[in-house]
N, C-alpha and C positions, 0 to 999 in steps of 0.2 A: 305895112311890117315887110322889113327887108329880109331876102335870101338868109342873110348872115344871123340875124336875131330871129327865124323862123326858125333855123337848123336849132340856133342854141337854146329856145326855149325848149324844141322838140327832145334833145338831148337832157336838156335838166333833169328831168325825174330819173333815167337810168341815170345820172351822172353822180347824184345826191343816194344813190339807191343802189349799191352794191350788196352781196347778197347776204351780206354783214360786217360789222363793224370792225372785224377781226376777225381771221382765220386760227385757232388755237389747238392743233394735233390735228388737221384735218377737221374740223368741228365750226361753223360758224357763230360768231358771238352775235346775237339780236339784238344785245341791250347789256349795259347800257350803251347808250351812241351818244356818248358826253364830250366829245373831242372834236370842236367846228373846224373844217376845213374851208379857208377863204380866197377869193380869187383876189391875187396879187393886184390886182389891175386898178380894183376899185374897193377892194374890202368886201364885196358883200359874200353873204356863205352859203357856199353852192353844198354842203352836204356836211355828215359829221360819220365819226367814225368810234371807235373803243379803245377809250385810254387804257391800254393795258398795264398788269401788277406783275410783282414781281414775281406773283403767285403761276398768273399767266404764263410767265418766262419757263421758269420750272416745269410747268406741267409741260409744255410746247417741246421743252427740249427733255424729258424723262420718254414724252412718245417717239421723240426720235433716235432714243439709243434702242427705245425695245422695238422699233422697226428695222435697225440694223442687221438682224437675224432672218431676216422674212429674206426668202429669195425670188428676186427680180432679174430675170435674165437681162441680158445684152439687148438682145433682139427687143424684148418689149419694152427697156427704156428706149432706143431706138423709136420705134412706132410711135409712142407715147410721144417723144419730140415734135414728130412730122406731124403728127396730128394737131400740138399747141400749132406747128405754124401754120398751118390752114384755118384753124379756130379764131387765131389773132388777124388773119387776112380778113375773115370772115366780118370780122366786128373793126373793119379797120376804122369808119367813121366814127364807131363811139370813141374807140382810144383815142381818135383824135381831137375830138370834143373834150374829152375826160383830161388831157395833157394840154389843150390850147386854154382850158379853163382854170386851173386847179396849178398851173406853170408857168413858165413866162415867156413856150413858145407862140411863135404866130401860128395860126391853121397852117399855114404850108408846111411848116418846119415841122407843125406836129405830127403831118402826114409822112414829113420826111422821114420821123422818128418810128412809126408805125411801120413802115416799110423794112428800118431797118430792123426792129425788131423780131419779122417775120426770115430774114435773111438769117438772123444769131440762130434759131431756132433751125433752121433748114441745115445749115452748116454744122450744130451742135449731133444732129442725126446723119449726117454724114461720115462724122471724125468717129467712130467708134475702133476706130485701127489704132488711135492712140495708146489706147490702152495694151496691145502687145505688147509680152514680156519679150525673157530671152534664154536661151539655152546657156547657162555658165562652163566655162573652160576650166573645168576639173583640173586636166590635165599639166595646165599651168603652175601647179605645183607636187611635189613627191605624193604628198598626203592626201592629193587628189585623186592619187590612184584608185581604182575601182571601184570608184563614185560615179554617178551620173547626177546632173542639178539644173536648176532654170529657176525663174523667176517669174511670176506674176504682178502686176498692179491690181492692188486692191484701196478701195476708202480708207481715209485715214480715219476719220469720222466723223461727226455733227458737224456743219457747218453753222459757225453763226455770222450772219453778212450786217450790216449796213449798208445803204445806198444814198446817193443824193437826190437832190431835186430837179437837176438843170436838164437831166436824161430819165424821167421818173420810170420809162416805160423798157428800153435796152439797156437801160443798166442794172436793173432789176433782175431783167434774159438774162444779162451776163454771168448773175449769181445763181441766177436755178437752173440754164442750159448746162453748165458744167458741171454742176452738182447731179444732176440727175443722170449725165450720161455716163458720172464716174458713180452714178451708186450709192452719193452721199446724202442722207439727211440731212435736210438745210431749215435752218428759223431763220428770218426776213426779220429786220425792224425796217422799211422804209423812211426816206424824209418826211417827219411829221408833218411838212405845207405840201407834201403831194402825195398823198397814202392812199387814193384811191384808183389812180392809175398801178396800183401794185394789189390793190384786191380785185379789180377787172381782172387783171393777169393770172391771181390765182385761181380765179373762176375757170380758167380757160384750161389750167392746169387737171385740175380736178375735171372738167370735161372733156378729159382728152386720155383719161386713166389713168392718171400719177396717184401711187398710193397715199390715199389721204393725210397717215400716219408720221409721211414724208418729209411734210411739207408745213410752216405756219409761217404767217403775215401778222405783226405783232405791232400795233400802232403807238406813239406815244413818244414823249422827248426825250431826253439826254437819261433819266433814269432807265429806261425801258433796254437801251445800249448797253447802258454800264451792266445791269443785273444779265443781260445778254452776253456778253464778250469774259464779265468774268463769271462766269457758271461752269464748275470743273468738269462737267460732261459734255464740254464745247471740245472739242480739238482743232477746231482752225476757226480762224477769225477773216473774214474776206469783206472789207473794209474801205468806200469810196468816199471820200469827203474832204476837209481841210486836215490841215497839217497839225492844229493845236488840237482837235481831237484824236488827231490819228497819235499823238505824245501821250493824251491822257488813255489811250487804250492800252500804248503799251505799258502804262504803269501797273492798269488795274488786270491785265487778261491771267496772267499768269504764266505758266509753263503751257505755252501750246504754239501751233505755227500762225502767222501773220501773214495776212496778204493782202499790201494797202496801196491804194492811188490814191495822191495826195494832192494831183495837183500841179502845174508848171506856169513858170513865166518864159515864156518860149520866144526865142530869137529867129528874124530871115533876115537873111545875107542877102542883099542886092548888089551884083557885080558890076564892073562898068561896062563888058560887055552884054549883061542881060537883055532882055526882051523887055523894055521898060512899063512898056502899057500892059502886057500879060501879068508881070507881079503888081504893080500897080491893081489893077484889078482882084485879083486875088488875095490881096494884101488887105484891101477895103471888105471882102467877104468874110478874111480869116477873125480880122478885128471885131470887128463888128456884130456878126450872127449873134444869135441869140443873146442880142446885148452884150456881146464877151462875157457871159457867164457859164465860160465853156475849161475847162482843163485844157483844151489843145487851141486855144484864140493866140492869137498873135498878139505880142505884147510888145514887144522893143523890131527894130526895123533898126539896120545896121547898113548903109548905102555908103557903095565907095563915094570919093567926091566929084569924080568927072558926072556923075546921075544924079546927085544927092538930093539938087535944086527938082530936078524932073520926078523925080521921086515923091519929093513934100508936097510939091505941088500938087501931084495929082491923086496923092492918098486925101488930101484936103478938101480937093472938091468933091470927091466922089463920098467923103463923113460928110459933108454939107448936105448931100445933094438926095443922102438915104433919109425916109419918111421915117419918121416915131410916131408910133400911138397905138389905137387898140391892136390887141391881137387879135380880133377876130377880125380884122379888116383885113381882105387879102391883099390890098395895095401897102400894107407896113412891113416895113424891112426892119423895124427894130420895136421892140417892145418893152414894157416895164422889168426894174427890178425883183428879184423876189419880194423883198420887204423894205420899210423902211431905216433898216438900219444895214442893209446892203448898200442904199442911196450914202445913206451919211460914210460908210468905210470909204464908198469912192471917192466920194465929196472931199473929204479931209484927206485924201491919198494926195490927189491933184492941186488943193490948197496949200497944202505942205510944200510940194513940189516949186508952187508957184512963188511960196515963199521964202523959200533960199535959192530962186532965181533964175528956172521954168518959164517957155513963154507958151500960151496957149494960141496955137493955129484957129483950130476951131473949135466951138462946144463949151464945156467947162462949167457950166449951168447948171444946178440940180432941179429936177420941176417935178414936185409930187414924188411917186413913184416910177419917175422916167430919169434918166440920166442920157441927155443928149453924145452922140457920136464924138469924141474929143481926140485929138489933135497934140501930142507936147512933143516941143524940141529943146537942146541948152537945158537937157535934165542934168544937176550936177551930180554928182558919182556919190556923194554923202543922202542923196534922196533915198527913202524906204521904200517909194515907185520901184525903183530900178531893182529892188532885189526882191518884193514879194510877191506875189500871186494876185493882181487885181480885181479879178473875177467883176468884170467892167468894161463898156464901152467904151475903152480907154488905146490908144497905142501910142510909144514914144519913138520919134526918130532922130537918127544922129547919124553924122557921118563920121566914115572911116578914109585914112588915108591910104589902107593897104588891104588885103585879106585878111593876111595874118593877123592886123588889130580888131580886125573883125571876129575872127574866132576866138580870140582873148577874150573880148569883152562878151562876146556867148556865153563863154566858159567861165565867167566871174561868177553866176549865181545858181547857187546849191539846186534848183527847182528845174531837173536838166530832164526834162520829159522828150521834145522834141524841137526839132529845129529845121527851116529852109533855106535855101538858099536858090539864086537865080542866075545861072552864067550859061554861054553858050560852049564853055570849054570841059570838055569829060575828063581832062586831067585836073583842071581845078575842081573841079565836082567830087571827084574821089577823093582826090587830097584835103579836102574841108571834110568830106563824111568820114574820114579817117580821124581827124583832128576833132570833131565837134563830140563835147563829151555827155551826148543826149541817149536816149534809147531810140528813135527814130530819124534818121535826114532823110528831109526832102527835096530831090533834086528837080529846079523849077518848079515848084510849090513851095506852101506855106508850110507851119505848124497841123494847120487846122482840117488834118486828116487822118483818118485810120481805117483799118480794113476790118472787123468782125471777125477774121480767123488770124491774123497777123499776132507775134507773140508782143505784147502791148504793156509798155511800162515804162519807166525812168532809172535814171540814175542819181546819188546825191539824195537831197527831200523830198525827192518826186515820189516816191514810194519803197515798196517790198515784195518781189516778186512780178507774175507775167498776168496780165488777164487776156482776151481771146479765148475761145472757147477751148480749142484744143488745149492750147498751154494752161486754162486754167484748170482741165481736167487734170493736167500731169501731176498740177499743184495742189488735187485734191487727194491725191494717193499715192500708193506708196509702192516699194517692190515688197516683196513679201516671195524670200528664195526658199526653192525646196532640195534639198538634197537624198538621197536613198542609194544603196551600195547597189552595183551592176549586177545582174542575174548571175549567178555560181562563181561571185567574189566574194573574198572579206577583206572591207577594206584596213587599213592601218591607220591608227590615229597618231 
């Protein structure tokens, strides 16, 4: 037995047996566990969770509403967030094995995600100052004479959260951590493809002292998500996922605050003065990491004519050298896609582009649950692959005559999440960063980077609002103003 297979078999028991198949109002549901969870690499059933009902959703939301009146002071929330970070770090290998078995990440990428999750909760534990209010300038109006005033930040209400499969731990952390910091009860529906990770994290939250009624994890498909976001007692919907689901949520949610991260079709610009070797290495890593199943993945490369062939040849060579294989093999660079539908969708986008005249430089042929790193060029402007989020290991490389042309083409897509530019010119970097219509511009890097404490999000159809623990906590709270007469005065109206 290899070391890797031994680790996996040891983890399997814990993997398939979180404390329950769902967490409803802080109570574990131990039966029925009627919803199987599969390893996308081989279809093997690795565990079962509880397929929740509309009644479960209602019970969880009602318990969350009831908990709003319970006093949970800021210092206690901060202490709990710190303990969660400690527990996730202690259980790091279990979390990594769960992620790498039910999800799409290689074991190395899974371990990196666990480290990110620990950092996310630590950042949240140090961000209590973001909830500070302000003194109101009552004297700015004659009608404010004789009054004192201030505002504080209070939670808007219960959060209904839905997360995606591609970062099954840290995306869930980005739902839970800001909600705990903001004192907002939260009901989470994780991806039905990766629910085990979320359930194990819920156990860490409870073990860290998070009050039971304030958190729920409900498993199931689209019907559970629909019941959650449309529930009249949900005040905020926090969603990470695809645009079609995001559009469906906007139609059924009703009057409530919507926070959505819907993905990106991210461009990277390589200028003629760039360090091309550095750019090539970062493009290969940013386009094909996690098999491209990342909202920050590099999808389009726009290289000036002077360096286009060098960039193209380097990216093709780098893509062809990547090892495609089992997630549990430490030597693997690119693992599987999440399911057969995802493989089929990527293949259809590539085949459509080729049918319209695009050229495949490497890759381009599906292999079961895998799709090889693929590089396209000469993609015609009417090809959907230029406009949609691919969410697979495919990158498009095109030549541009000027930087202004590159910026214009980068801005053509409505999934305006992040972008990168490689240049040695500070003037060029500054000018382009001001011209790109995206949420974040990375200089001498690709779009494939984020800090967990930055305001994360984009423009256009890439989403609504901002994540990042401090900024998400602000999104989950609102100012409450207090006005009172100054001592010894009688204010006028």
